[in-house]
N, CA, C and O of each residue as an XYZ file, in Angstrom:
476
protein
N      76.650     93.130     90.234
C      77.205     94.132     91.207
C      78.643     94.603     90.495
O      79.430     93.806     89.983
N      78.813     95.878     90.553
C      80.051     96.529     90.044
C      81.229     96.152     91.017
O      81.110     96.178     92.242
N      82.311     95.818     90.386
C      83.472     95.521     91.165
C      84.143     96.423     91.993
O      84.582     96.095     93.095
N      84.257     97.671     91.465
C      85.002     98.781     92.076
C      84.249    100.170     92.028
O      83.676    100.554     91.008
N      84.289    100.892     93.194
C      83.949    102.259     93.232
C      85.138    103.013     93.294
O      86.102    102.677     93.981
N      85.088    104.100     92.539
C      86.400    105.136     92.689
C      85.694    106.487     93.304
O      84.866    107.173     92.704
N      86.148    106.702     94.503
C      85.698    107.714     95.295
C      86.722    108.995     95.119
O      87.934    108.866     95.294
N      86.115    110.218     94.762
C      86.983    111.340     94.361
C      86.405    112.421     95.179
O      85.371    112.976     94.808
N      87.044    112.776     96.337
C      86.670    114.016     97.131
C      87.062    115.354     96.239
O      88.146    115.487     95.672
N      86.067    116.248     96.216
C      86.237    117.537     95.486
C      86.061    118.655     96.385
O      85.418    118.619     97.434
N      86.719    119.726     95.872
C      86.478    121.244     96.461
C      86.881    122.164     95.453
O      88.038    122.578     95.381
N      85.893    122.530     94.603
C      86.207    123.612     93.606
C      87.148    122.995     92.653
O      88.206    123.591     92.447
N      86.925    121.949     92.077
C      87.897    121.265     91.285
C      87.297    121.372     89.514
O      87.570    120.580     88.613
N      86.539    122.449     89.441
C      86.167    122.516     88.031
C      87.068    122.550     86.818
O      86.756    122.193     85.682
N      88.432    123.112     87.289
C      89.288    123.358     86.240
C      90.007    121.803     86.077
O      90.529    121.504     85.004
N      89.992    120.930     87.123
C      90.831    119.730     87.111
C      89.967    118.575     86.758
O      90.473    117.606     86.193
N      88.773    118.602     87.030
C      87.958    117.418     87.158
C      88.023    116.729     85.755
O      88.282    115.526     85.730
N      87.810    117.394     84.602
C      87.917    116.693     83.228
C      89.084    115.873     82.877
O      88.961    114.791     82.302
N      90.275    116.403     83.233
C      91.514    115.763     83.110
C      91.673    114.551     84.031
O      92.363    113.593     83.683
N      91.023    114.593     85.233
C      91.124    113.596     86.095
C      90.196    112.358     85.459
O      90.637    111.222     85.284
N      88.883    112.764     85.154
C      88.069    111.692     84.592
C      88.518    111.190     83.462
O      88.307    109.986     83.316
N      89.203    111.870     82.416
C      89.768    111.443     81.285
C      90.849    110.368     81.473
O      90.918    109.331     80.814
N      91.761    110.781     82.545
C      92.784    109.780     83.003
C      92.168    108.511     83.501
O      92.664    107.447     83.129
N      91.060    108.517     84.364
C      90.464    107.474     84.797
C      89.992    106.471     83.827
O      90.168    105.260     83.958
N      89.354    107.069     82.800
C      88.809    106.368     81.611
C      89.755    105.786     80.781
O      89.587    104.699     80.229
N      91.007    106.662     80.648
C      92.061    106.064     79.754
C      92.896    104.845     80.480
O      93.366    103.890     79.862
N      92.983    105.014     81.682
C      93.904    104.095     82.469
C      93.280    102.956     83.423
O      93.927    101.970     83.775
N      92.170    103.164     83.737
C      91.448    102.069     84.574
C      90.731    101.048     83.724
O      89.842    101.498     83.000
N      90.950     99.839     83.689
C      90.268     98.798     83.036
C      89.305     98.103     83.869
O      89.479     98.091     85.088
N      88.379     97.564     83.380
C      87.370     96.823     84.156
C      86.064     97.773     84.484
O      85.983     98.943     84.112
N      85.136     97.136     85.181
C      83.927     97.779     85.534
C      84.137     98.457     86.698
O      84.644     97.923     87.685
N      83.691     99.899     86.643
C      83.777    100.737     87.871
C      82.667    101.869     87.824
O      82.151    102.186     86.753
N      82.333    102.444     88.980
C      81.571    103.483     89.234
C      82.280    104.642     89.976
O      82.868    104.484     91.046
N      82.170    105.889     89.281
C      82.639    106.956     89.956
C      82.025    107.670     90.831
O      81.058    108.298     90.400
N      82.312    107.791     92.080
C      81.552    108.768     93.139
C      82.329    109.943     93.431
O      83.465    109.874     93.900
N      81.650    111.185     93.121
C      82.132    112.506     93.396
C      81.561    112.995     94.752
O      80.358    113.086     94.995
N      82.455    113.265     95.507
C      81.816    113.756     96.956
C      82.285    115.164     97.224
O      83.461    115.423     97.479
N      81.304    116.082     97.156
C      81.500    117.490     97.313
C      80.794    117.984     98.614
O      79.921    117.333     99.188
N      81.304    119.320     99.062
C      80.823    119.717    100.344
C      79.713    120.733    100.236
O      78.881    120.833    101.138
N      79.674    121.547     99.075
C      78.578    122.615     98.964
C      78.026    122.571     97.725
O      78.693    121.990     96.870
N      76.896    123.071     97.377
C      76.063    123.047     96.055
C      76.763    124.062     95.056
O      76.620    123.902     93.843
N      77.480    125.047     95.537
C      78.107    126.050     94.714
C      79.483    125.516     94.175
O      80.179    126.208     93.432
N      79.828    124.316     94.561
C      81.411    123.891     94.078
C      81.364    123.889     92.654
O      80.475    123.384     91.969
N      82.457    124.533     92.226
C      82.715    124.578     90.676
C      82.952    123.324     89.959
O      83.024    123.326     88.730
N      83.071    122.308     90.613
C      83.182    120.946     90.072
C      81.823    120.477     89.523
O      81.791    119.797     88.498
N      80.756    120.804     90.145
C      79.484    120.298     89.725
C      78.956    120.673     88.277
O      78.333    119.835     87.625
N      79.217    121.970     87.772
C      78.886    122.157     86.409
C      79.873    121.539     85.356
O      79.538    121.364     84.184
N      81.124    121.218     85.857
C      82.154    120.780     84.960
C      81.697    119.103     84.804
O      81.946    118.464     83.782
N      81.127    118.636     85.765
C      80.621    117.251     85.488
C      79.618    117.093     84.498
O      79.635    116.019     83.895
N      78.671    117.997     84.170
C      77.806    117.992     83.139
C      78.653    117.980     81.764
O      78.299    117.214     80.868
N      79.609    118.703     81.619
C      80.552    118.906     80.636
C      81.249    117.583     80.428
O      81.413    117.177     79.278
N      81.676    116.876     81.478
C      82.222    115.495     81.470
C      81.385    114.502     80.889
O      81.834    113.666     80.105
N      80.182    114.553     81.235
C      79.224    113.515     80.830
C      78.969    113.744     79.333
O      78.839    112.764     78.600
N      78.885    115.059     78.821
C      78.703    115.182     77.526
C      79.917    114.882     76.479
O      79.775    114.272     75.419
N      81.076    115.400     76.951
C      82.450    115.445     76.152
C      82.980    114.064     76.322
O      83.496    113.539     75.335
N      82.921    113.408     77.446
C      83.735    112.068     77.711
C      82.709    110.913     77.780
O      83.099    109.750     77.674
N      81.530    111.186     77.940
C      80.557    110.072     78.035
C      80.669    109.305     79.303
O      80.422    108.102     79.389
N      81.077    110.113     80.339
C      81.246    109.512     81.676
C      80.215    110.019     82.742
O      80.095    111.209     83.032
N      79.527    109.067     83.263
C      78.493    109.465     84.192
C      79.097    109.189     85.504
O      79.813    108.197     85.643
N      78.846    110.038     86.529
C      79.294    109.990     87.749
C      78.076    110.084     88.778
O      77.008    110.650     88.544
N      78.402    109.473     89.878
C      77.328    109.696     91.011
C      77.965    110.913     91.795
O      79.131    110.908     92.190
N      77.012    112.033     91.992
C      77.289    113.036     92.841
C      76.648    112.749     94.249
O      75.496    112.358     94.436
N      77.559    113.002     95.165
C      77.170    112.788     96.651
C      77.601    113.894     97.460
O      78.799    114.178     97.438
N      76.706    114.651     98.264
C      77.118    115.699     99.014
C      77.757    115.097    100.313
O      77.238    114.121    100.855
N      78.867    115.679    100.795
C      79.516    115.230    102.106
C      78.480    115.401    103.258
O      78.015    116.500    103.560
N      78.147    114.218    103.886
C      77.141    114.234    104.890
C      77.682    114.715    106.223
O      76.912    115.008    107.138
N      79.005    114.799    106.343
C      79.694    115.003    107.532
C      80.111    116.354    107.655
O      80.998    116.538    108.489
N      79.697    117.346    107.036
C      80.116    118.644    106.842
C      81.127    118.894    105.776
O      80.811    118.666    104.609
N      82.304    119.339    106.068
C      83.211    119.686    104.911
C      84.518    118.993    105.335
O      84.676    118.452    106.429
N      85.520    119.072    104.268
C      86.756    118.478    104.499
C      87.040    117.136    103.724
O      86.102    116.368    103.509
N      88.208    116.866    103.335
C      88.523    115.774    102.558
C      88.252    114.493    103.272
O      87.606    113.606    102.714
N      88.765    114.343    104.605
C      88.428    113.124    105.343
C      86.861    112.830    105.408
O      86.392    111.706    105.226
N      86.180    113.856    105.660
C      84.746    113.567    105.776
C      84.315    113.303    104.445
O      83.391    112.493    104.380
N      84.744    113.780    103.329
C      84.273    113.447    102.049
C      84.714    111.978    101.788
O      83.901    111.265    101.199
N      85.759    111.512    102.112
C      86.279    110.244    101.850
C      85.336    109.143    102.685
O      84.898    108.094    102.213
N      85.125    109.662    104.097
C      84.201    108.758    104.775
C      82.863    108.715    104.285
O      82.316    107.613    104.273
N      82.252    109.688    103.887
C      81.039    109.729    103.126
C      80.985    108.755    101.822
O      80.041    107.993    101.614
N      82.025    108.870    101.040
C      82.086    107.988     99.912
C      82.341    106.633    100.255
O      81.773    105.756     99.604
N      83.155    106.317    101.231
C      83.176    104.825    101.599
C      81.928    104.245    102.172
O      81.586    103.086    101.937
N      81.270    105.045    102.910
C      80.129    104.537    103.351
C      78.947    104.271    102.242
O      78.138    103.347    102.332
N      78.983    105.184    101.236
C      78.070    105.023    100.079
C      78.372    103.925     99.156
O      77.524    103.297     98.523
N      79.853    103.704     99.117
C      80.234    102.702     98.156
C      79.543    101.311     98.256
O      79.316    100.822     99.363
N      79.234    100.720     97.184
C      78.517     99.427     97.084
C      79.070     98.285     96.226
O      78.407     97.487     95.565
N      80.528     98.353     96.365
C      81.380     97.501     95.548
C      82.235     96.714     96.360
O      82.441     97.067     97.521
N      82.791     95.627     95.865
C      83.745     94.871     96.569
C      85.048     95.529     96.950
O      85.661     95.286     97.990
N      85.474     96.513     95.876
C      86.659     97.268     96.196
C      86.378     98.706     95.985
O      85.543     99.085     95.164
N      87.102     99.540     96.754
C      86.982    101.049     96.795
C      88.371    101.575     96.532
O      89.368    101.160     97.125
N      88.375    102.449     95.671
C      89.685    103.141     95.296
C      89.516    104.602     95.566
O      88.534    105.072     94.991
N      90.217    105.463     96.298
C      90.101    106.799     96.651
C      91.252    107.451     95.929
O      92.404    107.061     96.119
N      90.937    108.519     95.036
C      91.905    109.370     94.485
C      91.585    110.682     94.404
O      90.391    110.978     94.460
N      92.436    111.569     94.278
C      92.228    113.123     94.419
C      91.847    113.710     93.021
O      92.293    113.296     91.951
N      91.068    114.607     93.162
C      90.592    115.343     91.896
C      91.664    116.258     91.160
O      91.573    116.552     89.968
N      92.655    116.661     91.970
C      93.730    117.463     91.265
C      94.843    116.625     90.629
O      95.882    117.177     90.266
N      94.666    115.388     90.491
C      95.787    114.452     89.938
C      97.073    114.549     90.699
O      98.119    114.299     90.101
N      97.094    114.941     92.164
C      98.113    114.808     92.904
C      98.606    113.313     93.169
O      99.754    112.983     93.468
N      97.541    112.507     93.005
C      97.958    111.053     92.843
C      97.068    110.423     91.742
O      96.038    109.786     91.966
N      97.614    110.690     90.491
C      97.052    110.210     89.264
C      96.724    108.712     89.239
O      97.416    107.988     89.955
N      95.793    108.184     88.533
C      95.497    106.765     88.353
C      96.478    106.006     88.098
O      96.548    104.876     88.583
N      97.493    106.559     87.209
C      98.809    105.736     86.901
C      99.478    105.345     88.172
O     100.005    104.237     88.260
N      99.488    106.230     89.209
C     100.114    105.999     90.404
C      99.376    105.268     91.521
O      99.753    104.255     92.110
N      98.347    105.911     91.691
C      97.362    105.328     92.845
C      96.690    104.051     92.535
O      96.175    103.399     93.443
N      96.663    103.637     91.258
C      96.070    102.395     90.867
C      97.186    101.548     90.361
O      96.825    100.498     89.829
N      98.443    101.778     90.413
C      99.505    101.040     89.975
C      99.323     99.652     90.565
O      99.047     99.457     91.749
N      99.498     98.698     89.648
C      99.509     97.183     90.214
C      98.022     96.725     90.711
O      97.824     95.575     91.105
N      97.039     97.667     90.666
C      95.833     97.303     91.082
C      94.957     96.550     89.759
O      95.015     96.968     88.602
N      94.350     95.660     90.091
C      93.573     95.076     89.017
C      91.905     94.915     89.756
O      91.691     94.292     90.796
N      91.090     95.470     89.124
C      89.828     95.481     89.592
C      89.297     94.092     89.923
O      88.482     93.959     90.836
N      89.725     93.069     89.223
C      89.380     91.692     89.537
C      90.290     90.961     90.508
O      90.304     89.731     90.565
N      91.081     91.770     91.303
C      92.030     91.135     92.107
C      91.250     90.334     93.263
O      90.134     90.637     93.686
N      92.012     89.294     93.680
C      91.538     88.422     94.751
C      92.111     89.069     96.034
O      91.745     88.535     97.081
N      92.822     89.970     96.116
C      93.382     90.586     97.316
C      92.134     91.278     98.050
O      91.361     91.966     97.384
N      91.952     91.099     99.368
C      90.941     91.599    100.071
C      91.573     92.803    101.109
O      92.547     92.567    101.824
N      91.004     93.890    101.091
C      91.564     94.885    102.047
C      90.264     95.261    102.923
O      89.188     95.511    102.380
N      90.434     95.279    104.232
C      89.424     95.560    105.079
C      89.566     97.085    105.643
O      90.654     97.577    105.945
N      88.489     97.670    105.728
C      88.372     99.021    106.375
C      87.828     98.968    107.578
O      86.746     98.393    107.690
N      88.377     99.475    108.580
C      87.929     99.492    110.078
C      87.886    100.933    110.319
O      88.937    101.554    110.158
N      86.843    101.553    110.675
C      86.843    103.064    111.077
C      87.486    103.333    112.565
O      87.267    102.568    113.503
N      88.200    104.359    112.660
C      88.872    104.729    113.837
C      87.788    104.914    114.981
O      86.702    105.463    114.800
N      88.196    104.423    116.087
C      87.306    104.456    117.153
C      87.504    105.713    118.011
O      86.797    105.902    119.000
């Protein structure tokens, strides 16, 4: 089983996603799977992911937001789909780049974080 999933909600991030994936590839050590959650099939992020696969050698799981639209619903969709011990959520526009959002995070960490949905 992969230790970590990295969930990235996107909305027309075609211009940013390559930089984001490059940063993750360069800064995150260990075994992980990237899950891209998008709202609609015409999202500009999707064609850019083909380029990322070719130019960076990064494969991602593409997942349509099953709760409609919006970042919170995309995160919820990604968290429910995640199949790893740890899940990291980061934004596609590098507003919280891996160097910040994953600072001090080790994929093999023994720290447990529990997620409980709001009631």
